[in-house]
N, C-alpha and C positions, 0 to 999 in steps of 0.2 A: 587116958585119951580124952575123956569128957572134960577133965580139968584143963587140958590144953585148948580145947574148943571154947570153953567158958571164959578163957582169958580175953577172947575177942568178942565178948557178949555185946558191947555197945555197937560194934560194927555189924553184927548179925541183926540187931534191932533196926539199924539204919537201912540195911538191905531190905528187911521185911517191910519197913515203912514205905520205901520206894515202890515195892511191889504192890502193896494193898492200899496205901494212902489212908490208913486208919491206925492210930497208935495202939488202941486196945487190941485190935486184931493182930497187929504186928507182934505185940507181946505174946499173944496166944500162939502165934505161928512159931516164934523162937522157942517157946517152951515145948511145943510139940516136936520141934526139930531135935531138941535134946533127947527127948524120949525115943524118937525114931533112930537117931544115931546110936544111942545106947543099945537099943534092941538089935540093930544091924551089926554093931561092933566091927566096923571096917578096919582093915589093917593100916590103910593109908587114907589120908583126907587132905583136901586143900580148900581154898576159899570158894572155888567154883563148885566143888562137890557140895559144900554146905549151902551155897546160894541156890543151887539146883534143888536141893532137898526142901528149902523154904518155899521156893516157887511152886513145887509140886504139892506141897501141903496147902498152899493157897488155892490151887486149882481144885484139890479135893474138897476144900471148904466151900468153894463156889458150887461145885456139883451137888454136895449134900444139901446146901441151903436153898438152892433154886427149886428143888423138888418139894420143899415144905410149903404148905399153904395154911396159914393160921386163920381161923374163923374170925378173929378180930380184924383181919386185913380186908375182909369182904365188906364192902360198904353197904349200908342199908339202902342206898339209892338203887343199886343194881337189883336188889331183891324186889323193890317196889316196881322197877321197870319190868322185871320178869312177870310180876303179877298183873301189870297192865297189859302186857302182850297176851297173857293167858286169858284175860278178860275179853280182849278184842277178838281172839280166836273163837271163844265161846259165842260171842255175839254174831260173828260171821257165820258160824255153823248153824246157829238158830235161824238166821235169815235165810240161809240156803235150804234149810229143812222145810221152809214154807213153799218151796218150789216142788214141782213133780220130779220124780227120779230122772227122767230123760233130760229135762231142762237143766237140772243140777249137773248131770254128767257132761252135757255139752259145754257148759260154762267151765267146769273143771278141766276137761280135756283141752279146750281151746286156750285156756290160761297157760297150760304147761307146754302145749305143742302148737304147731302151725295148723291152719285150717285144712291144708292138704293132708298132713299126717293124721289129723283127727278123722278126716273123711276116710282115709285108708283103714284106720283102726276100726271105725264103726260101719264100714262098708257103705258109705254114703258119698255122693258127689261133693265137690268143693262148694258149688252153689247152694246145695241143700244144707250143708253144714253152716254156711254163712247166714242163710235165711233163718235156720233154727236158733243160731246164736243170737241174732237180733231179736227174735221173738222171746227168747229166754231172758235177755237183758231188759226188755220192756216189762215182762212179768216180774222180774226182780225189782225194778223201780217202783212197782205198785204194791209190793209186800209191806206189811205193817212194820217189820223191823227196819226197813230202809226209811220209811216215813218217820219213825221215831228217831232214827239216827240223824236225819236231815233237820228235824225239829230241834235237836239238841244244839246244832251248830247255829 
């Protein structure tokens, strides 16, 4: 039966080429199709059956190769960007650590939530949270870390 299928080899390669648009991959798909058909050993076959097998081999190829990530593919630039983000986070944490615990908490809470929600969480009125946030921002602007940051710009 494989000999019968192999007689139409050029046709299978054209079908595979139409599916994947890559000649080398098409050749691999046809070779894999022969192996698969031999292992399945179907009693009957037709062109649609073989085309279907090639198509599903291509889908399997895509599934296998999309999960792989080679270290060579990771660009050095993304690693540098990540290290810059880490550096910025460290600087922000250093600047925030210059503030008192309460001022730091007010700034962090109001950054993530509204003033009303922050007031509910901290058992404070909306006006008190707003006032304390303004005071914390003024203290933040006077810290050495912010002064150094502004001098760099």
